[in-house]
C-alpha positions as CSV (number, residue, x, y, z in Angstrom):
1,X,-0.1,-0.1,0.1
2,X,1.0,3.8,-0.7
3,X,2.2,6.1,2.1
4,X,0.1,8.9,1.7
5,X,3.2,11.8,1.3
6,X,4.7,12.7,-1.5
7,X,7.0,14.4,-3.3
8,X,6.5,17.0,-6.5
9,X,9.5,17.3,-8.2
10,X,9.1,20.4,-11.1
11,X,12.7,19.8,-13.8
12,X,13.8,23.0,-15.3
13,X,16.0,24.2,-17.7
14,X,18.4,27.4,-17.5
15,X,16.0,28.7,-20.3
16,X,13.1,28.2,-18.1
17,X,11.7,25.4,-19.8
18,X,9.8,22.7,-18.0
19,X,9.6,19.0,-18.3
20,X,6.2,17.5,-18.3
21,X,5.6,13.5,-18.7
22,X,2.7,11.9,-20.0
23,X,1.2,9.2,-17.3
24,X,1.1,5.9,-19.0
25,X,-2.4,4.9,-17.3
26,X,-4.0,7.8,-18.2
27,X,-3.9,9.4,-21.4
28,X,-3.6,13.3,-22.5
29,X,-2.5,13.7,-17.7
30,X,0.4,15.8,-18.1
31,X,2.8,16.0,-14.7
32,X,6.1,16.8,-13.3
33,X,7.8,13.6,-11.8
34,X,5.7,12.6,-8.6
35,X,5.9,9.4,-6.1
36,X,5.1,8.8,-2.9
37,X,7.7,8.3,0.0
38,X,8.9,4.2,0.1
39,X,9.2,4.3,4.1
40,X,7.8,6.9,6.8
41,X,11.0,7.7,7.8
42,X,12.4,8.3,3.9
43,X,14.2,11.6,4.0
44,X,12.1,13.9,1.5
45,X,15.3,15.0,-0.8
46,X,16.5,11.3,-1.0
47,X,12.6,10.5,-2.7
48,X,12.5,13.4,-4.9
49,X,15.9,12.0,-6.3
50,X,14.8,8.8,-6.2
51,X,11.9,9.2,-8.1
52,X,13.7,11.6,-10.5
53,X,15.8,8.8,-11.5
54,X,12.5,6.1,-11.7
55,X,10.7,8.2,-14.2
56,X,13.0,10.3,-16.0
57,X,16.5,8.3,-16.1
58,X,18.0,11.9,-14.4
59,X,20.2,11.1,-11.7
60,X,20.6,14.0,-9.1
61,X,23.9,12.9,-7.9
62,X,25.5,13.5,-11.0
63,X,24.4,17.1,-11.2
64,X,26.1,19.6,-9.5
65,X,25.5,19.9,-5.9
66,X,22.3,22.5,-4.9
67,X,20.6,21.4,-8.6
68,X,18.1,20.0,-6.6
69,X,16.3,22.8,-4.2
70,X,13.4,22.1,-1.6
71,X,10.7,24.1,-2.1
72,X,9.8,24.6,1.1
73,X,6.1,23.6,0.3
74,X,4.0,21.2,0.7
75,X,0.0,21.2,0.2
76,X,-3.0,18.3,1.1
77,X,-4.9,17.5,-1.2
78,X,-7.9,14.9,-1.5
79,X,-6.6,11.3,-3.6
80,X,-8.9,11.0,-6.8
81,X,-11.1,8.0,-6.0
82,X,-10.2,5.9,-9.1
83,X,-6.7,6.0,-7.4
84,X,-7.6,5.6,-3.7
85,X,-7.2,1.4,-4.0
86,X,-3.2,2.0,-4.0
87,X,-3.6,3.5,-0.5
88,X,-4.6,2.2,3.3
89,X,-8.5,1.7,3.7
90,X,-10.1,4.7,4.7
91,X,-6.7,7.4,3.6
92,X,-8.4,9.6,1.3
93,X,-5.7,12.5,1.3
94,X,-2.6,12.8,0.5
95,X,0.5,15.5,2.0
96,X,2.7,16.2,-1.4
97,X,6.2,18.4,-0.8
98,X,7.6,20.4,-3.4
99,X,10.5,20.4,-5.2
100,X,12.5,21.8,-8.0
101,X,15.2,20.7,-9.8
102,X,17.4,22.5,-13.0
103,X,19.4,20.3,-14.9
104,X,22.3,21.0,-18.0
105,X,20.4,22.1,-21.2
106,X,21.5,18.9,-22.6
107,X,19.8,16.7,-20.1
108,X,18.7,13.2,-21.5
109,X,15.2,12.3,-20.6
110,X,14.4,8.2,-20.5
111,X,10.9,7.2,-19.0
112,X,10.2,4.7,-17.4
113,X,7.6,3.2,-19.9
114,X,5.0,1.5,-17.4
115,X,4.2,5.2,-15.8
116,X,4.7,7.7,-18.6
117,X,4.9,7.3,-22.2
118,X,5.8,10.4,-23.4
119,X,7.5,14.1,-22.3
120,X,7.6,17.8,-23.4
121,X,9.8,20.6,-22.5
122,X,7.8,23.5,-22.4
123,X,8.1,26.9,-21.1
124,X,7.1,27.5,-17.8
125,X,3.6,29.2,-17.8
126,X,2.8,27.0,-20.6
127,X,3.1,23.9,-18.8
128,X,1.8,25.0,-15.9
129,X,-1.6,25.1,-17.7
130,X,-1.3,21.9,-19.4
131,X,-0.8,19.7,-15.9
132,X,-3.6,17.6,-15.4
133,X,-3.0,18.6,-11.7
134,X,-3.8,22.6,-10.5
135,X,-1.3,21.8,-7.7
136,X,1.3,21.0,-10.0
137,X,0.3,23.8,-11.8
138,X,1.1,25.9,-9.3
139,X,4.1,24.5,-7.9
140,X,5.5,25.6,-11.0
141,X,4.3,29.3,-11.2
142,X,5.7,29.6,-7.5
143,X,8.8,28.4,-8.4
144,X,9.4,31.1,-11.0
145,X,7.5,33.7,-9.4
146,X,10.4,33.4,-6.4
147,X,13.0,34.2,-8.9
């Protein structure tokens, strides 16, 4: 069963283009990297790095120190009813912690085909509007409004 604590990682390049990936289980559902903790005591930054690698093939530990930034923001949202079966009975909400990851402009993306089927680099405003999750769009806007 999934733990209802997760990370969201907005991956972006120096020109502010943002990586969006399309879910394999829901056509046209575009998002940033997301994923639940593997254990209640898993470090959030390590979970973020793990999810980035699992979903995109990007190894955070091979990037410059500080590339992965904790945005020090979390939200609680209602889990979509069709995905609640993945969680313990009675769990209906998830707490999501936001991170940002700046990658080199020539970064190669290698998707996990069971999770995602396509990716795009989009200008951040366009990316924020394409996300199926409103909070994912808000995370993108928040990242670039702070800079």
